[in-house]
C-alpha positions as CSV (number, residue, x, y, z in Angstrom):
1,X,-29.3,26.1,33.2
2,X,-32.3,25.6,30.4
3,X,-32.5,27.3,27.3
4,X,-35.6,28.7,26.7
5,X,-38.3,26.5,24.8
6,X,-41.5,27.6,26.2
7,X,-43.4,31.1,26.0
8,X,-45.4,30.5,29.5
9,X,-47.1,34.0,29.7
10,X,-47.7,36.7,27.5
11,X,-48.6,39.1,29.7
12,X,-51.9,40.7,27.6
13,X,-52.1,43.8,30.6
14,X,-49.7,45.1,33.5
15,X,-53.1,47.4,34.5
16,X,-55.2,45.8,36.7
17,X,-58.7,47.5,38.3
18,X,-58.1,46.2,42.2
19,X,-54.9,47.3,44.4
20,X,-55.2,44.4,46.4
21,X,-52.3,44.6,49.6
22,X,-51.6,40.7,48.9
23,X,-50.3,41.9,44.9
24,X,-47.9,43.7,44.2
25,X,-50.0,44.8,40.7
26,X,-50.3,48.2,42.1
27,X,-46.7,49.1,42.9
28,X,-45.8,47.8,39.2
29,X,-45.3,51.1,37.9
30,X,-42.4,52.5,40.5
31,X,-40.6,50.1,38.8
32,X,-41.3,49.5,34.8
33,X,-43.6,50.0,32.0
34,X,-47.2,49.6,32.7
35,X,-49.9,49.4,29.9
36,X,-51.4,47.2,27.4
37,X,-49.8,44.7,25.1
38,X,-50.8,45.8,21.7
39,X,-51.6,43.5,18.9
40,X,-48.0,44.1,16.9
41,X,-45.6,43.0,20.4
42,X,-48.6,40.1,20.7
43,X,-47.8,38.6,17.4
44,X,-44.4,38.7,17.8
45,X,-44.8,37.0,20.8
46,X,-47.0,33.9,19.0
47,X,-44.5,33.9,16.2
48,X,-42.0,32.4,18.8
49,X,-44.7,30.2,20.2
50,X,-45.6,28.8,17.3
51,X,-41.8,28.6,17.1
52,X,-41.7,26.1,20.2
53,X,-44.9,24.1,18.9
54,X,-43.3,23.2,15.6
55,X,-40.2,21.8,18.3
56,X,-42.7,20.2,20.2
57,X,-41.5,22.1,24.1
58,X,-44.8,24.0,23.8
59,X,-46.8,22.7,26.0
60,X,-49.6,25.5,27.5
61,X,-50.0,29.4,26.9
62,X,-51.3,31.7,29.8
63,X,-52.3,35.1,28.1
64,X,-51.9,36.7,32.1
65,X,-49.3,37.9,33.4
66,X,-49.3,40.5,36.9
67,X,-52.5,42.8,35.8
68,X,-55.8,41.6,34.3
69,X,-56.4,39.9,31.1
70,X,-60.2,41.4,30.3
71,X,-58.7,45.1,31.0
72,X,-58.1,44.5,26.9
73,X,-59.9,45.0,24.5
74,X,-58.2,42.6,22.3
75,X,-58.4,39.4,24.4
76,X,-60.4,37.6,22.2
77,X,-58.6,38.5,18.9
78,X,-55.7,37.2,20.8
79,X,-57.4,34.4,22.2
80,X,-58.4,33.6,18.5
81,X,-54.7,33.9,17.2
82,X,-52.9,32.0,19.4
83,X,-55.1,29.1,18.9
84,X,-54.8,29.4,15.3
85,X,-51.3,28.4,15.5
86,X,-51.8,26.1,19.0
87,X,-53.1,22.2,18.2
88,X,-56.5,21.7,20.5
89,X,-54.2,20.2,22.9
90,X,-52.3,22.7,24.0
91,X,-54.5,24.5,26.3
92,X,-54.8,28.7,26.6
93,X,-55.8,29.8,29.8
94,X,-56.7,33.0,31.9
95,X,-57.0,34.2,34.9
96,X,-59.4,36.6,36.3
97,X,-60.6,39.0,38.6
98,X,-64.4,38.5,37.3
99,X,-64.8,42.2,37.7
100,X,-66.2,42.0,34.0
101,X,-69.6,41.8,35.5
102,X,-72.1,43.8,36.1
103,X,-71.8,44.2,40.4
104,X,-75.6,45.8,40.4
105,X,-77.8,41.9,38.9
106,X,-78.3,39.1,39.7
107,X,-79.0,38.9,36.4
108,X,-77.0,37.8,33.2
109,X,-77.1,40.6,30.7
110,X,-76.5,40.1,27.1
111,X,-73.3,41.8,27.0
112,X,-71.6,39.0,29.8
113,X,-73.3,36.3,27.7
114,X,-71.5,38.1,24.9
115,X,-67.9,38.5,26.5
116,X,-67.6,35.4,27.6
117,X,-69.3,34.2,24.1
118,X,-66.2,35.8,22.5
119,X,-64.0,34.0,24.5
120,X,-65.2,30.2,24.4
121,X,-65.9,31.1,20.4
122,X,-62.2,32.2,20.3
123,X,-60.9,29.1,21.2
124,X,-60.4,29.8,25.2
125,X,-59.2,26.6,27.6
126,X,-59.8,27.3,31.0
127,X,-61.2,30.7,32.4
128,X,-59.8,30.3,36.0
129,X,-61.4,33.3,38.9
130,X,-59.6,34.6,41.6
131,X,-62.6,35.5,44.2
132,X,-61.6,39.2,45.5
133,X,-65.6,40.4,45.8
134,X,-68.3,38.0,46.8
135,X,-71.1,39.3,44.5
136,X,-68.7,39.5,41.0
137,X,-66.9,36.2,41.9
138,X,-69.8,34.5,42.3
139,X,-71.6,36.3,39.3
140,X,-68.7,35.4,37.3
141,X,-69.0,31.5,38.5
142,X,-72.4,31.4,37.2
143,X,-71.7,33.7,33.0
144,X,-68.6,31.0,32.7
145,X,-71.1,27.6,34.1
146,X,-73.8,29.5,31.5
147,X,-71.6,29.6,28.3
148,X,-69.9,26.1,29.5
149,X,-66.1,27.3,30.2
150,X,-64.3,25.6,32.7
151,X,-62.2,26.8,35.6
152,X,-61.3,26.9,39.0
153,X,-61.8,29.3,42.2
154,X,-58.9,29.8,43.3
155,X,-58.9,31.4,47.1
156,X,-55.2,31.7,47.4
157,X,-53.8,34.6,49.1
158,X,-56.0,33.7,51.8
159,X,-55.4,29.7,52.2
160,X,-52.4,29.1,50.5
161,X,-50.2,33.0,50.8
162,X,-47.5,33.8,49.9
163,X,-45.4,37.1,49.8
164,X,-44.7,36.8,46.2
165,X,-40.6,36.3,47.3
166,X,-40.8,39.2,49.0
167,X,-42.1,41.8,47.3
168,X,-45.3,42.3,49.4
169,X,-45.9,43.1,52.5
170,X,-48.1,39.6,53.2
171,X,-47.3,36.1,54.5
172,X,-44.3,34.1,54.5
173,X,-45.1,31.2,52.8
174,X,-45.3,27.5,55.0
175,X,-46.0,25.0,52.4
176,X,-43.0,23.7,50.1
177,X,-43.9,24.8,46.7
178,X,-41.4,22.4,44.7
179,X,-39.0,22.9,42.3
180,X,-38.9,26.3,40.2
181,X,-40.9,25.1,36.8
182,X,-39.9,28.1,35.6
183,X,-35.9,27.6,35.8
184,X,-36.5,23.7,35.1
185,X,-38.0,23.5,31.9
186,X,-37.3,26.7,30.6
187,X,-39.8,28.5,30.1
188,X,-40.6,32.4,30.1
189,X,-42.9,35.5,30.4
190,X,-43.9,37.8,27.9
191,X,-43.9,41.1,29.8
192,X,-46.4,43.6,28.6
193,X,-44.4,45.7,26.7
194,X,-42.2,42.7,25.2
195,X,-39.5,42.3,27.9
196,X,-39.1,38.5,28.3
197,X,-38.5,37.6,31.7
198,X,-37.5,34.6,34.0
199,X,-40.6,34.5,36.5
200,X,-44.6,34.8,36.1
201,X,-44.7,36.4,39.7
202,X,-41.9,39.2,38.3
203,X,-44.3,41.8,38.9
204,X,-41.1,44.6,39.3
205,X,-38.7,43.0,35.5
206,X,-36.3,42.7,37.8
207,X,-35.4,39.4,35.7
208,X,-35.6,40.5,32.6
209,X,-33.2,39.2,30.4
210,X,-34.5,39.3,26.6
211,X,-36.9,40.9,24.2
212,X,-39.7,39.1,21.8
213,X,-37.9,41.3,19.2
214,X,-34.8,39.6,19.8
215,X,-33.8,36.6,17.0
216,X,-31.5,34.3,19.4
217,X,-34.4,34.5,22.3
218,X,-34.3,30.5,21.5
219,X,-30.3,30.3,22.8
220,X,-30.8,32.3,25.8
221,X,-30.7,30.9,29.1
222,X,-33.1,30.7,32.1
223,X,-31.3,30.6,35.1
224,X,-31.9,31.9,38.6
225,X,-32.0,35.5,39.4
226,X,-32.0,38.1,43.2
227,X,-35.4,37.1,43.1
228,X,-35.4,33.5,43.9
229,X,-33.5,34.0,46.9
230,X,-36.5,35.1,48.5
231,X,-38.6,33.2,47.0
232,X,-41.5,29.9,48.0
233,X,-40.0,27.4,45.1
234,X,-36.2,25.5,45.1
235,X,-33.7,26.5,42.3
236,X,-33.7,22.3,42.2
237,X,-29.9,23.1,40.0
238,X,-28.2,24.6,42.6
239,X,-29.2,24.1,45.9
240,X,-29.5,26.9,48.8
241,X,-27.1,28.9,46.5
242,X,-27.9,32.4,46.6
243,X,-27.8,34.6,43.4
244,X,-26.7,38.3,43.5
C-alpha cells in the first residue's frame, strides 16, 4: 500500500455533453456532486502537484476525469497554471470528445483555431480524442493537426471494451490489463469538487478517502476498495483477495 505521491488526474469537469451507454458519466449525479471545478479548488490541487514535483514523484498531469474537460471555460488558464509549476519534461494531457468543434462546416473556423491555439500556448502537451461522432472526430483531428498538437485517437470502447468495473452495462473485458498502476504508484485523482479518490474510473466516488484541503494528503495510503473487486486491473500486492 503506497502513500500518495502523485496527483495523476485533476477532474476539471465531471459534466459531459454526451450520454454514451458505455460510459458512467451520465449516471454520476445519482451518487456524487458533479459540476465544473472552480479555480480555488484547482489551485489547491495544484499545490499538491507542486509538492510532488518538488519531491520528484510527479510524473504527468491529466486535466480530465469522468467528464468533458473542454466544458470548463477556465481550461486554458488551468493548463497555464499547471505548466507554470511543472517542468517541460512532465506532460500535461487532456482527453476530449472533440465536440467543441463546429459540426456544420468542413472548414476550420476561427473560433476552433483560436481555442486550440489557446491550449497550445498555455502549455498542453497532448490532446487525445475519443471518437463518438464521425464528423466531429474528423474535424477535431484536423484542427489539432493544423495547430500542431499531438495526441492519439481512441476507440477503446469498441476495440478493447470494458464495463468500468461493473459501473455500466457494457462488454466484460477479455484482455489482461496488468497490475493496477494506481495501487503500485500511489497515484490519485482529484474530483471536480475537491474530493480525492484512489482510481480514475471511480465514477460514483466509492473510493474517496480524502479532500484536497487535507494538510496530510502525502501521508495517506492508496489502498484497494470495493471497485477493485470487479476491475480489469489486478491488485498487484494483494493477489485475488477481495476488499469489502
